ZAMARGU-4260 file (C-alpha; in steps of 0.2 Angstrom, whole numbers, plus 5000, padded with zeros to 4 digits):
<rodrens>
0) 4619/4470/4613 | 4637/4474/4617 | 4649/4476/4603 | 4636/4470/4591 | 4645/4465/4575
5) 4663/4468/4581 | 4666/4450/4580 | 4657/4433/4579 | 4645/4431/4593 | 4641/4413/4597
10) 4626/4414/4609 | 4623/4396/4612 | 4635/4381/4615 | 4630/4369/4601 | 4627/4351/4606
15) 4639/4338/4600 | 4625/4329/4590 | 4626/4331/4572 | 4614/4344/4565 | 4600/4339/4554
20) 4595/4351/4540 | 4577/4351/4547 | 4584/4357/4564 | 4593/4372/4557 | 4588/4389/4549
25) 4599/4403/4543 | 4591/4420/4541 | 4600/4434/4531 | 4594/4452/4534 | 4597/4462/4518
30) 4594/4479/4527 | 4602/4475/4543 | 4617/4466/4535 | 4616/4451/4547 | 4617/4433/4546
35) 4609/4423/4561 | 4608/4404/4562 | 4597/4393/4574 | 4598/4375/4578 | 4583/4367/4587
40) 4576/4385/4590 | 4591/4391/4599 | 4601/4405/4591 | 4619/4398/4588 | 4627/4411/4577
45) 4625/4430/4574 | 4636/4441/4563 | 4638/4455/4552 | 4639/4452/4533 | 4640/4461/4516
50) 4627/4458/4503 | 4625/4465/4485 | 4630/4483/4482 | 4615/4484/4470 | 4603/4479/4483
55) 4590/4465/4483 | 4584/4457/4467 | 4583/4440/4458 | 4587/4444/4439 | 4602/4435/4432
60) 4616/4447/4429 | 4609/4460/4440 | 4622/4459/4453 | 4609/4459/4467 | 4606/4448/4481
65) 4591/4436/4479 | 4577/4436/4492 | 4565/4422/4498 | 4567/4404/4503 | 4583/4395/4499
70) 4593/4380/4504 | 4611/4376/4506 | 4613/4365/4490 | 4632/4362/4492 | 4646/4365/4505
75) 4663/4367/4496 | 4680/4369/4504 | 4680/4357/4519 | 4697/4356/4526 | 4705/4369/4515
80) 4716/4382/4524 | 4710/4399/4529 | 4712/4411/4514 | 4711/4397/4500 | 4706/4405/4484
85) 4692/4398/4474 | 4688/4401/4456 | 4673/4392/4448 | 4671/4383/4465 | 4687/4375/4464
90) 4703/4379/4475 | 4716/4387/4464 | 4730/4381/4476 | 4733/4400/4481 | 4731/4407/4498
95) 4725/4425/4498 | 4738/4439/4501 | 4739/4457/4498 | 4752/4454/4485 | 4740/4442/4476
100) 4726/4455/4477 | 4739/4467/4468 | 4741/4455/4454 | 4723/4453/4451 | 4715/4469/4457
105) 4698/4466/4448 | 4695/4448/4455 | 4680/4446/4466 | 4688/4436/4480 | 4679/4420/4485
110) 4689/4413/4500 | 4690/4399/4512 | 4673/4390/4511 | 4658/4391/4500 | 4639/4388/4504
115) 4630/4387/4487 | 4612/4393/4488 | 4598/4386/4478 | 4581/4395/4477 | 4565/4386/4483
120) 4552/4397/4475 | 4549/4393/4456 | 4548/4409/4446 | 4554/4420/4460 | 4572/4413/4464
125) 4572/4396/4455 | 4572/4391/4437 | 4573/4403/4422 | 4582/4420/4423 | 4579/4421/4442
130) 4588/4404/4447 | 4599/4408/4462 | 4610/4392/4459 | 4613/4396/4441 | 4617/4414/4446
135) 4631/4406/4457 | 4625/4415/4473 | 4635/4409/4488 | 4639/4413/4506 | 4658/4414/4506
140) 4673/4420/4514 | 4681/4437/4509 | 4697/4446/4513 | 4697/4451/4531 | 4699/4470/4527
145) 4682/4470/4517 | 4670/4480/4526 | 4655/4471/4535 | 4638/4478/4539 | 4637/4487/4522
150) 4632/4481/4505 | 4647/4478/4494 | 4647/4462/4485 | 4641/4457/4467 | 4626/4448/4474
155) 4634/4435/4486 | 4634/4435/4505 | 4652/4439/4511 | 4658/4434/4528 | 4674/4435/4538
160) 4685/4419/4535 | 4685/4413/4553 | 4666/4415/4553 | 4662/4406/4537 | 4672/4391/4544
165) 4662/4391/4560 | 4646/4392/4551 | 4651/4379/4538 | 4655/4367/4552 | 4639/4371/4561
170) 4626/4368/4548 | 4623/4353/4536 | 4619/4354/4517 | 4600/4356/4515 | 4599/4369/4528
175) 4585/4382/4524 | 4590/4399/4522 | 4579/4414/4521 | 4585/4431/4513 | 4573/4445/4519
180) 4572/4464/4518 | 4571/4467/4537
</rodrens>
């Protein structure tokens, strides 16, 4: 694989037909720090990501990235400009800049688009103290200078802004997502 991870690799031209959640699958590799998406069995998206700095885990408050079967429960940010800042899943009206980062140096930047994950395995990543959705675990955009290919988040799956827009536009809500220790 040439230049793997250097930038988004679209390996297949997607048909113009709207995707059905049952036709799509996203697989996130927690060790390889990759996100791949398939539509109708064809690989359509392949990129490096950044997951939880504390590794894999399901416990609320752990800062870990959950494992197992999930779905995209909600898609947030359609039509928002690149770099839109979200707090509490709502756009603040700000666009990320280095100057804004200096004003809020401790903020965990959630930018551009949000794909909100919901666990599908009761007792493992759904319900109680392990509920992925109640932990507010997302796939989301991040400042473009954040290193990809190495764990660094507070549990979410970080992506480049241009890539989260492309993924957001490729897949529907309800798409299955597998987070695996590969």
